[in-house]
NUVEXTI-520357 format. One record per residue: residue number from 1; residue in three letters; chain; y, z, x of N, C-alpha, C in turn. Coordinates in steps of 0.02 Angstrom, whole numbers, plus 50000, padded with zeros to 5 digits. Atoms other than C-alpha are relative to their C-alpha. Layout:
% residues N
NUM	Ala	A	Y	Z	X	Y	Z	X	Y	Z	X
...
This chain:
% residues 255
1	Met	A	50019	49942	50039	47614	46530	48762	50035	50001	49932
2	Thr	A	49962	50002	50063	47749	46506	48633	49971	49949	49952
3	Asp	A	50029	50052	50043	47671	46345	48570	49935	50023	49970
4	Glu	A	50064	49975	50026	47501	46428	48555	50011	50051	49945
5	His	A	49985	49949	50051	47578	46572	48459	50022	49967	49935
6	Asn	A	49976	50034	50060	47667	46455	48339	49943	49963	49965
7	Glu	A	50055	50037	50029	47508	46354	48317	49953	50046	49961
8	Ser	A	50047	49954	50033	47404	46506	48273	50030	50034	49939
9	Ser	A	49968	49966	50057	47533	46577	48151	50018	49954	49944
10	Ser	A	49985	50046	50054	47550	46420	48046	49940	49995	49953
11	Phe	A	50054	50001	50050	47450	46413	47884	50013	49943	49952
12	Glu	A	49996	50052	50051	47413	46278	47759	49956	50020	49941
13	Cys	A	50038	49985	50061	47357	46298	47579	49980	49934	49969
14	Glu	A	50025	50063	50027	47248	46155	47519	49959	50014	49937
15	Ser	A	50039	49993	50061	47178	46134	47345	49933	49968	50008
16	Ser	A	50068	50025	49996	46992	46109	47332	49982	49962	49937
17	Ser	A	50021	50038	50058	46915	45979	47220	49947	50036	49960
18	His	A	50052	49962	50035	46784	46110	47172	50027	50065	49971
19	His	A	49972	49938	50026	46905	46240	47107	49982	50008	49927
20	Lys	A	50016	49984	50069	46869	46326	46943	50059	50034	49968
21	Pro	A	49941	49969	50032	47013	46363	46824	49984	50068	49971
22	Cys	A	50009	49932	50027	47038	46543	46769	49998	49997	49924
23	Lys	A	50006	49997	50072	46985	46579	46593	50047	50054	49973
24	Pro	A	49955	49949	50027	47125	46666	46496	49965	50046	49951
25	Asn	A	50027	49951	50047	47086	46821	46397	50037	49993	49934
26	Val	A	49968	50016	50064	47123	46768	46218	49970	50045	49946
27	Ser	A	50023	49959	50056	47114	46886	46069	49985	49954	49941
28	Leu	A	50021	50043	50056	47019	46807	45925	50012	50035	49934
29	Gly	A	49991	49974	50067	47047	46826	45740	50071	49995	49976
30	Lys	A	49933	49999	50028	47201	46858	45636	50041	50053	50037
31	Ile	A	49962	49958	49955	47333	46929	45752	50072	50002	49978
32	Val	A	49928	49992	50014	47507	46997	45721	50037	49997	50067
33	Ala	A	49961	50010	49939	47629	46937	45854	50075	50005	49984
34	Lys	A	49927	49997	50008	47815	46965	45880	50030	49946	50044
35	Val	A	49975	50059	49965	47900	46802	45928	50069	49981	49973
36	Pro	A	49937	50026	50027	48070	46717	45912	49987	49950	49944
37	Val	A	50007	50044	50059	48082	46634	45741	50067	49965	49989
38	Val	A	49939	50038	50011	48208	46495	45709	50023	50011	49928
39	Leu	A	49972	49989	50067	48318	46546	45563	50037	49938	49975
40	Ser	A	49961	50058	50020	48430	46393	45565	50017	49959	50062
41	Glu	A	49975	50045	49948	48478	46243	45670	50056	49959	49968
42	Leu	A	49943	50030	50033	48651	46178	45631	50050	49971	50049
43	Asn	A	49945	50030	49963	48796	46073	45691	50065	50027	49973
44	Ile	A	49936	49971	50018	48967	46152	45691	50056	49958	50032
45	Gln	A	49943	50039	49975	49130	46057	45709	50062	50044	50003
46	Val	A	49940	49960	49988	49284	46142	45783	50057	49953	50018
47	Asn	A	49941	50041	49986	49457	46062	45783	50050	50042	50041
48	Ile	A	49956	49964	49955	49575	46112	45924	50063	49959	50012
49	Asn	A	49935	50031	49984	49760	46072	45949	50036	50047	50047
50	Glu	A	49974	49956	49948	49833	46141	46110	50050	49963	50044
51	Thr	A	49953	50028	49952	49978	46113	46230	49985	50028	50069
52	Ile	A	50016	49980	49931	49940	46117	46417	50061	49987	50044
53	Lys	A	49944	50006	49954	50076	46149	46545	49974	49999	50072
54	Phe	A	50022	50007	49931	50048	46091	46724	50048	50037	50047
55	Pro	A	49957	49963	49954	50113	46188	46874	50046	49956	50041
56	Glu	A	49959	50046	49961	50194	46031	46948	50003	49933	49963
57	Pro	A	49996	50065	50033	50246	45854	46897	49936	49960	50008
58	Val	A	50061	50040	50001	50103	45739	46850	50019	49927	49993
59	Leu	A	49988	50072	50003	50110	45554	46888	49951	49968	49950
60	Glu	A	50051	50024	50047	49946	45514	46798	49938	50043	50005
61	Ile	A	50063	49963	50001	49782	45596	46748	49944	49954	50023
62	Lys	A	50054	50040	49972	49633	45533	46848	49934	50012	49964
63	Asp	A	50064	49984	50031	49487	45624	46766	50004	50069	49969
64	Ile	A	50005	49934	50033	49446	45770	46651	49926	50015	49990
65	Lys	A	50068	49976	50010	49282	45866	46657	50003	50060	49952
66	Lys	A	49997	49949	50053	49243	45977	46507	49932	50033	49993
67	Arg	A	50062	49962	50011	49115	46112	46470	50013	50052	49944
68	Val	A	49994	49953	50055	49089	46212	46310	49965	50065	50019
69	Asn	A	50027	49933	49986	49061	46400	46333	50006	50042	49936
70	Leu	A	49999	49954	50057	49013	46518	46191	50000	50071	50025
71	Thr	A	49997	49929	49983	49063	46700	46209	49974	50044	49943
72	Gln	A	50027	49962	50056	49005	46754	46036	49968	49952	49950
73	Cys	A	50034	50037	50054	48880	46687	45909	49961	50051	49961
74	Arg	A	50028	49942	50034	48840	46819	45781	49991	49985	49925
75	Leu	A	50016	50003	50071	48753	46807	45613	50009	50070	49971
76	Leu	A	49983	49935	50027	48826	46948	45512	49956	50016	49940
77	Leu	A	50045	49978	50054	48680	47017	45412	50028	50062	49967
78	Pro	A	50042	50039	50045	48655	47050	45269	50035	49941	49966
79	Thr	A	49968	50060	50027	48775	46903	45238	49970	49939	50034
80	Asn	A	50020	50062	49967	48750	46721	45287	50057	49970	50040
81	Lys	A	49942	50023	49962	48913	46709	45385	49985	50001	50075
82	Leu	A	50011	50006	49928	48901	46649	45566	50068	49996	50035
83	Phe	A	49937	49996	49964	49045	46697	45681	49991	49969	50069
84	Ile	A	50003	50036	49937	49076	46580	45829	50065	50011	50038
85	Lys	A	49941	49993	49957	49194	46613	45974	49983	49974	50070
86	Gly	A	50012	50026	49934	49212	46528	46141	50062	49964	50027
87	Phe	A	49944	50038	49970	49318	46412	46248	49973	49936	50031
88	Val	A	50015	50062	49965	49320	46238	46321	50032	50004	50069
89	Arg	A	49974	50000	49931	49337	46240	46510	50015	49928	50020
90	Lys	A	49979	50068	49981	49436	46088	46566	50025	50001	50072
91	Asn	A	49976	50011	49932	49457	46034	46746	50033	49932	50001
92	Ile	A	49961	50062	50004	49595	45904	46753	50019	49979	50071
93	Gln	A	49980	50028	49935	49614	45796	46908	50057	49952	49988
94	Tyr	A	49940	50040	50013	49785	45717	46922	50035	49985	50067
95	Ala	A	49959	50019	49942	49903	45632	47043	50070	50026	49989
96	Ser	A	49932	49972	50002	50068	45718	47082	50044	49963	50050
97	Pro	A	49958	50037	49953	50212	45618	47159	50021	50044	50059
98	Ser	A	49985	49962	49940	50248	45670	47339	50042	49958	50047
99	Asn	A	49956	50035	49953	50399	45609	47436	49990	50023	50071
100	Glu	A	50014	49978	49932	50338	45711	47584	49953	49952	50037
101	Ile	A	50044	50049	49969	50203	45580	47614	50038	49936	50016
102	Glu	A	49960	50061	49991	50316	45430	47590	50051	49997	49944
103	Val	A	49946	50004	50049	50481	45402	47502	49984	49945	49950
104	Thr	A	50013	50049	50053	50464	45313	47335	50047	49941	50007
105	Thr	A	49960	50061	49999	50523	45133	47335	49994	49966	49933
106	Asp	A	50004	50036	50063	50542	45003	47200	49932	49968	49989
107	Thr	A	50067	50028	50008	50361	44948	47229	49945	50049	50017
108	Thr	A	50052	49952	49980	50269	45104	47293	50018	50070	49978
109	Val	A	49994	49929	50016	50240	45285	47242	49944	50036	50037
110	Ala	A	50050	49959	49966	50152	45408	47357	49985	50062	49957
111	Ser	A	50019	49943	50042	50054	45549	47273	49943	50038	50033
112	Asp	A	50055	49957	49981	49936	45694	47306	49952	50007	49941
113	Leu	A	50051	49990	50052	49773	45717	47211	49986	50075	49995
114	His	A	50009	49929	50013	49764	45891	47135	49955	50010	49939
115	Ser	A	50038	49984	50060	49662	45980	47001	50027	50064	49969
116	Phe	A	49975	49942	50038	49705	46107	46867	49947	50018	49949
117	Thr	A	50052	49977	50047	49577	46211	46770	50030	50046	49949
118	Val	A	49973	49960	50055	49618	46285	46601	49945	50012	49949
119	Asp	A	50046	49982	50054	49516	46376	46468	50036	49997	49934
120	Ile	A	49970	50009	50066	49555	46326	46289	49956	50036	49949
121	Pro	A	50043	49960	50045	49492	46458	46165	49995	49969	49930
122	Phe	A	50009	50019	50070	49424	46426	45991	49957	50053	49967
123	Asp	A	50044	49957	50040	49342	46527	45853	49998	49974	49929
124	Cys	A	50008	50023	50069	49276	46489	45680	49946	50042	49967
125	Val	A	50051	49967	50040	49168	46559	45541	49969	49948	49954
126	Thr	A	50035	50047	50043	49037	46454	45454	49947	50036	49959
127	Glu	A	50049	49970	50046	48907	46484	45320	49934	49963	50007
128	Ile	A	50066	50029	49998	48721	46455	45338	49973	49997	49928
129	Lys	A	50020	50007	50070	48672	46386	45168	49925	49995	49991
130	Asp	A	50072	50009	50006	48491	46338	45200	49966	50027	50063
131	Phe	A	50037	49970	49945	48383	46448	45310	49932	49965	50007
132	Leu	A	50067	50026	49987	48229	46371	45392	49948	50056	49991
133	Ser	A	50041	49940	50010	48155	46547	45394	50047	50056	49976
134	Ile	A	49958	49947	50028	48221	46697	45298	50007	50055	50053
135	Pro	A	49991	49946	49952	48298	46827	45414	49975	50066	49973
136	Val	A	50019	49932	50019	48231	47003	45414	50064	50041	49995
137	Met	A	49938	49964	50011	48371	47104	45338	49997	50070	50033
138	Pro	A	50000	49934	49967	48424	47264	45426	49986	50056	49951
139	Lys	A	50012	49940	50039	48359	47428	45361	50057	50049	50011
140	Met	A	49943	49956	49996	48496	47552	45323	49980	50070	50024
141	Asn	A	50012	49931	49978	48507	47719	45410	50007	50048	49941
142	Glu	A	49999	49951	50053	48480	47872	45302	50021	50068	50028
143	Arg	A	49979	49932	49980	48560	48044	45310	50008	50043	49938
144	Glu	A	49999	49955	50058	48535	48188	45189	50010	50071	50024
145	Glu	A	49988	49929	49985	48594	48367	45190	49964	50044	49950
146	Phe	A	50032	49953	50046	48506	48516	45117	50020	50071	50020
147	Asp	A	49979	49930	49990	48543	48703	45098	49945	50047	49975
148	Phe	A	50044	49947	50024	48450	48865	45069	50041	50052	49962
149	Ala	A	49965	49951	50041	48495	48992	44937	50001	50069	50035
150	Val	A	49994	49932	49975	48557	49165	44988	50029	50045	49945
151	Ser	A	49973	49949	50046	48597	49325	44893	50042	50048	50041
152	Ile	A	49953	49958	49963	48749	49423	44950	50027	50054	49954
153	Pro	A	49972	49946	50042	48803	49594	44884	50074	49988	49987
154	Leu	A	49930	50009	50020	48968	49591	44791	50041	50061	50020
155	Pro	A	49957	49943	49982	49116	49701	44843	50016	50042	49938
156	Glu	A	49980	49956	50055	49194	49838	44738	50037	49960	49947
157	Gly	A	49970	50036	50056	49252	49783	44568	49950	49960	49961
158	Tyr	A	50053	50036	50035	49087	49700	44521	49945	50049	49983
159	Pro	A	50056	49956	50016	48937	49779	44437	49953	50007	50059
160	Glu	A	50042	49986	49942	48819	49860	44563	49937	49957	49999
161	Lys	A	50061	50038	50003	48669	49763	44501	50009	49925	50011
162	Asp	A	49987	50072	49991	48754	49593	44518	50003	49981	50074
163	Glu	A	49997	50027	49933	48741	49485	44675	50031	49930	49999
164	Leu	A	49972	50068	49993	48828	49328	44737	49944	49953	50020
165	Leu	A	50052	50049	49987	48703	49186	44726	50032	49934	50021
166	Thr	A	49967	50060	49973	48755	49038	44835	49958	49971	50056
167	Ser	A	50033	50026	49939	48710	48938	44991	50035	50028	50061
168	Asp	A	49974	49970	49939	48736	48997	45168	50048	49953	50035
169	Leu	A	49949	50042	49967	48899	48927	45238	49996	50002	50076
170	Ser	A	50005	49994	49928	48853	48982	45413	49945	49956	50030
171	Gln	A	50054	50044	49976	48709	48857	45424	50011	49929	49975
172	Phe	A	49996	50071	50019	48698	48668	45418	49932	49969	50011
173	His	A	50066	50030	49996	48537	48572	45382	50005	49927	49979
174	Gln	A	49995	50072	50014	48512	48384	45385	49936	49965	50020
175	Lys	A	50054	50045	49983	48377	48252	45384	50030	49930	50007
176	Ser	A	49972	50066	49988	48422	48084	45460	49946	49953	50027
177	Arg	A	50046	50051	49976	48331	47922	45497	50041	49941	50027
178	Gln	A	49965	50054	49967	48387	47785	45617	49953	49941	50009
179	Phe	A	50039	50061	49991	48324	47605	45616	50030	49958	50056
180	Tyr	A	49978	50043	49944	48333	47491	45768	49978	49929	49984
181	Asn	A	50015	50067	50027	48341	47319	45691	50007	49947	50055
182	Asp	A	49996	50057	49954	48317	47153	45781	50060	49958	49981
183	Leu	A	49938	50037	50012	48485	47067	45798	49988	49925	50010
184	Pro	A	50005	50073	49990	48488	46877	45771	50044	49978	50059
185	Tyr	A	49962	50025	49942	48547	46778	45922	49999	49924	49998
186	Cys	A	49991	50072	50001	48593	46598	45964	49979	49968	50065
187	Glu	A	50011	50042	49942	48543	46461	46084	50042	49938	49993
188	Leu	A	49957	50059	50001	48666	46324	46128	49958	49940	50021
189	Leu	A	50042	50058	49986	48578	46155	46119	50039	49942	50030
190	Ser	A	49960	50057	49975	48714	46024	46145	50071	50006	49974
191	Ser	A	49931	50002	50022	48898	45989	46127	50028	49930	50013
192	Lys	A	49966	50064	49994	49007	45836	46105	50074	50010	49988
193	Ile	A	49928	49991	50006	49195	45825	46130	50033	49932	49996
194	Ile	A	49956	50059	50005	49313	45689	46071	50071	50026	50005
195	Glu	A	49933	49974	49988	49489	45715	46137	50051	49944	50005
196	Trp	A	49943	50046	49994	49659	45633	46136	50056	50040	50031
197	Asp	A	49947	49966	49963	49791	45685	46263	50061	49955	50004
198	Glu	A	49937	50038	49999	49973	45633	46258	50054	50041	50034
199	Ala	A	49946	49966	49966	50118	45677	46372	50057	50013	49952
200	Leu	A	49946	49981	50045	50260	45769	46285	50069	49990	50031
201	Asp	A	49934	50000	49968	50401	45762	46414	50004	49950	50057
202	Arg	A	50000	50050	49946	50372	45605	46518	50069	49969	50008
203	Ile	A	49935	50030	49983	50529	45542	46605	49991	49955	50061
204	Pro	A	50006	50044	49941	50558	45403	46734	50009	50039	50065
205	Leu	A	49991	49970	49934	50546	45446	46918	50073	49993	50020
206	Pro	A	49929	50004	49981	50718	45487	46988	50011	49951	50057
207	Gly	A	49982	50046	49945	50807	45364	47103	49964	49934	49994
208	Thr	A	50035	50065	49997	50722	45205	47157	49926	50011	49988
209	Ala	A	50071	49992	50017	50550	45186	47080	49975	49936	49968
210	Pro	A	50028	50059	50034	50432	45050	47017	50010	50003	49925
211	Leu	A	49991	50005	50072	50447	44990	46839	49948	50041	49962
212	Asn	A	50042	49961	50046	50375	45108	46706	49965	50059	50033
213	Glu	A	50029	49941	49969	50330	45245	46831	50040	50062	49981
214	Gly	A	49967	49939	50020	50368	45421	46776	49953	50060	50011
215	Tyr	A	50041	49940	49992	50304	45600	46774	50010	50045	49940
216	Phe	A	49996	49953	50055	50272	45739	46651	49970	50066	50023
217	Thr	A	50027	49933	49984	50227	45925	46651	49963	50031	49941
218	Gln	A	50035	49973	50058	50157	45951	46475	49963	49944	49963
219	Ile	A	50037	50047	50043	50025	45866	46370	49977	50037	49938
220	Glu	A	50029	49974	50062	49972	45892	46191	49931	49969	49992
221	Glu	A	50067	50026	50007	49786	45878	46165	49971	50020	49933
222	Lys	A	50037	49989	50062	49684	45862	46009	49926	49988	50016
223	Met	A	50071	50005	49985	49497	45893	46021	49960	50014	49937
224	Val	A	50051	49987	50051	49354	45880	45898	49936	50018	50038
225	Val	A	50058	49975	49963	49210	45985	45966	49942	50009	49952
226	Asp	A	50062	49993	50039	49036	45964	45891	49951	50041	50041
227	Ile	A	50046	49954	49966	48918	46106	45936	49935	50003	49960
228	Cys	A	50067	49995	50030	48731	46104	45901	49967	50063	50028
229	Leu	A	50030	49938	49978	48645	46273	45908	49944	50023	49954
230	Lys	A	50053	49968	50039	48495	46373	45849	50017	50073	49990
231	Val	A	49995	49929	50014	48500	46543	45767	49929	50027	49994
232	Leu	A	50068	49973	49998	48344	46647	45804	50000	50075	49989
233	Gln	A	50009	49928	50007	48276	46819	45770	49927	50017	50017
234	Asn	A	50068	49978	49985	48124	46910	45840	49969	50030	49937
235	Gln	A	50034	49977	50061	48003	46934	45696	49925	50006	50013
236	Gln	A	50073	49995	49998	47823	46986	45670	49970	49947	49954
237	Ile	A	50034	50051	50040	47713	46843	45612	49925	50006	50012
238	Arg	A	50073	49999	49993	47526	46823	45585	49977	49932	50025
239	Val	A	50029	50061	49973	47436	46695	45691	49924	50007	50000
240	Thr	A	50073	50000	50001	47253	46645	45692	49974	49966	50062
241	Ser	A	50033	50028	49941	47149	46617	45848	49925	49999	49985
242	Thr	A	50069	50006	50022	46976	46550	45809	49950	49989	50056
243	Thr	A	50047	50016	49947	46903	46503	45978	50031	50012	50068
244	Asn	A	49980	49996	49929	46910	46533	46164	49950	49957	50037
245	Asp	A	50052	50047	49979	46809	46379	46206	49999	49991	50076
246	Glu	A	50007	50009	49928	46745	46375	46384	49995	49927	50020
247	Asp	A	50008	50071	49984	46715	46188	46372	50065	49961	49996
248	Cys	A	49935	50034	50003	46901	46149	46362	50010	49960	50064
249	Asp	A	49992	50044	49942	46939	46001	46477	50069	50012	50031
250	Phe	A	49937	49986	49968	47075	46069	46591	50024	49942	50042
251	Ser	A	49980	50057	49959	47076	45905	46689	50052	49957	49964
252	Leu	A	49950	50038	50038	47182	45832	46548	50071	50020	50019
253	Leu	A	49933	49977	49981	47326	45936	46611	50027	49963	50060
254	Asn	A	49979	50035	49940	47330	45833	46770	50014	49926	49987
255	Asp	A	49988	50071	50015	47343	45665	46681	50074	49986	49992
């Protein structure tokens, strides 16, 4: 009974060779669309010099995996200054000497394989000199105040026919306008890192140890980080659609 139930509840979806593709509903003519427009595509170089301290002695570094992360990429309109902020995530795999595994001799060194992850921050400001498309500049908010005239009788000491002509201090009137502009944003395309790491405090292993074996706890690293990114902004553009041809060969999509 269970097998029959499983057999009856299984379904298969098969494509038919006689299927007809759905015809999209396309607006014809000159159309205004709002789409992301590429303002600039640029390569930015960031130079980093940092000291990394390990939580334990390091015999040697086995591998380093790196990843660039951007936390801010902001085109400051109405200027052409681009502010970049982020960090390089580094996962360092290293061997740490361990006498608990086996005591070091004049020909052997026992070690544990550990990893240490560190974020190395960076920030810079660059200038976009040549725009591929001109950004839409932000419209400024407006705020204006206005008053109404009032006539107030004067106290004793003034002629009876005279009045105080002024504005009403007990009222406040204002006209304001707020614009909600499209903020430019970035897309990270690629990154390249060239680095050089050097131990700062390497000393020989204590006691009996093989020739030239030592450990360290700090390294100085120099990195040149090349970042390729796009700066975009949602803009209204005019596009032209001239046909919605039913004879379009959709079979070409399967080639």
